[in-house]
C-alpha positions in Angstrom: 114.4 -50.6 -127.4 112.5 -47.7 -125.8 110.6 -48.4 -122.6 107.2 -47.7 -124.2 107.9 -50.1 -127.0 109.2 -52.7 -124.6 106.0 -52.3 -122.5 103.8 -52.8 -125.5 105.7 -55.9 -126.5 105.5 -57.3 -123.0 101.7 -56.7 -122.9 101.2 -58.3 -126.3 103.4 -61.3 -125.4 101.5 -61.9 -122.2 98.2 -61.6 -124.2 99.5 -64.1 -126.8 99.5 -66.9 -124.3 96.4 -65.9 -122.4 97.8 -64.4 -119.2 94.9 -63.2 -117.1 94.3 -60.0 -115.2 97.4 -58.2 -116.6 98.1 -55.0 -114.8 100.9 -52.7 -115.9 101.9 -50.2 -113.2 103.9 -47.1 -113.6 106.3 -47.0 -110.6 108.7 -44.3 -111.8 107.5 -41.9 -109.0 107.8 -44.6 -106.3 111.1 -46.4 -107.0 114.3 -46.1 -109.1 114.8 -49.8 -109.6 112.5 -50.0 -112.6 110.0 -47.9 -114.6 107.1 -50.4 -114.8 105.9 -53.4 -112.9 103.6 -55.7 -114.9 101.6 -58.2 -112.8 99.9 -61.1 -114.5 98.3 -64.3 -113.5 98.3 -67.8 -114.9 95.7 -70.4 -114.2 98.1 -73.2 -113.1 101.8 -73.8 -112.5 102.1 -75.0 -116.1 100.4 -71.9 -117.4 102.6 -69.6 -115.3 105.7 -71.4 -116.6 104.4 -71.2 -120.2 103.7 -67.5 -119.9 107.2 -66.8 -118.6 108.9 -69.1 -121.2 106.9 -67.4 -124.0 107.9 -63.9 -122.8 111.5 -64.8 -122.5 111.6 -66.4 -125.9 109.9 -63.5 -127.6 112.2 -61.0 -125.9 115.3 -62.9 -127.0 114.0 -62.8 -130.6 114.0 -59.0 -130.2 117.6 -59.1 -128.7 116.3 -58.2 -125.2 117.9 -60.5 -122.7 116.4 -60.7 -119.2 118.7 -59.5 -116.4 117.2 -62.2 -114.2 114.5 -64.8 -114.0 113.5 -66.0 -110.6 110.7 -68.3 -109.4 109.8 -70.9 -106.9 110.2 -74.6 -107.6 106.4 -75.1 -108.0 106.0 -72.3 -110.6 103.5 -70.5 -108.4 105.3 -67.3 -109.3 108.0 -66.2 -111.7 109.7 -62.8 -112.0 111.2 -61.8 -115.3 113.5 -58.7 -114.9 113.8 -56.8 -118.2 115.5 -53.8 -116.6 113.0 -51.0 -117.3 110.1 -53.4 -116.8 109.8 -56.2 -114.2 107.2 -58.8 -114.9 105.5 -60.8 -112.1 103.6 -63.9 -113.2 101.7 -65.6 -110.5 98.9 -68.0 -109.7 95.9 -66.1 -108.4 96.2 -67.3 -104.8 99.8 -66.2 -104.6 99.0 -62.9 -106.3 96.2 -62.3 -103.7 98.6 -63.1 -100.9 101.3 -60.7 -101.9 98.9 -58.0 -103.3 101.6 -56.3 -105.3 99.1 -54.0 -106.9 98.5 -52.4 -103.5 102.2 -52.2 -102.7 103.2 -50.6 -106.0 100.3 -48.2 -106.1 100.9 -46.3 -102.9 99.8 -42.7 -102.8 97.2 -43.6 -105.5 99.6 -43.6 -108.4 97.7 -44.0 -111.7 97.8 -47.3 -113.4 98.9 -47.5 -117.0 96.1 -48.0 -119.6 96.3 -51.3 -121.4 97.2 -51.1 -125.1 
């Protein structure tokens, strides 16, 4: 699957289960570890877990297997590594604490427009 198609699928899958404040970031000029970081929030630990589960399930139906899925035991944050796209799903307080948008938009890199 091409990266653009994968990104569109990720954004649609996050939207399907009502992820909030979804921000896709093009990080190709900043790092070689991935092309895009997608940062999204869930309203509770249950919502964060459901968003991640939905994303993983939908990716598997497209024969895209995550390289890794990491998270804390309280489901305050979960990272789904899809290779060209790394998805961070967090509760709002954790998201504000880590402020990944600022970290991954150094040098005023443009953010990707939502589909």
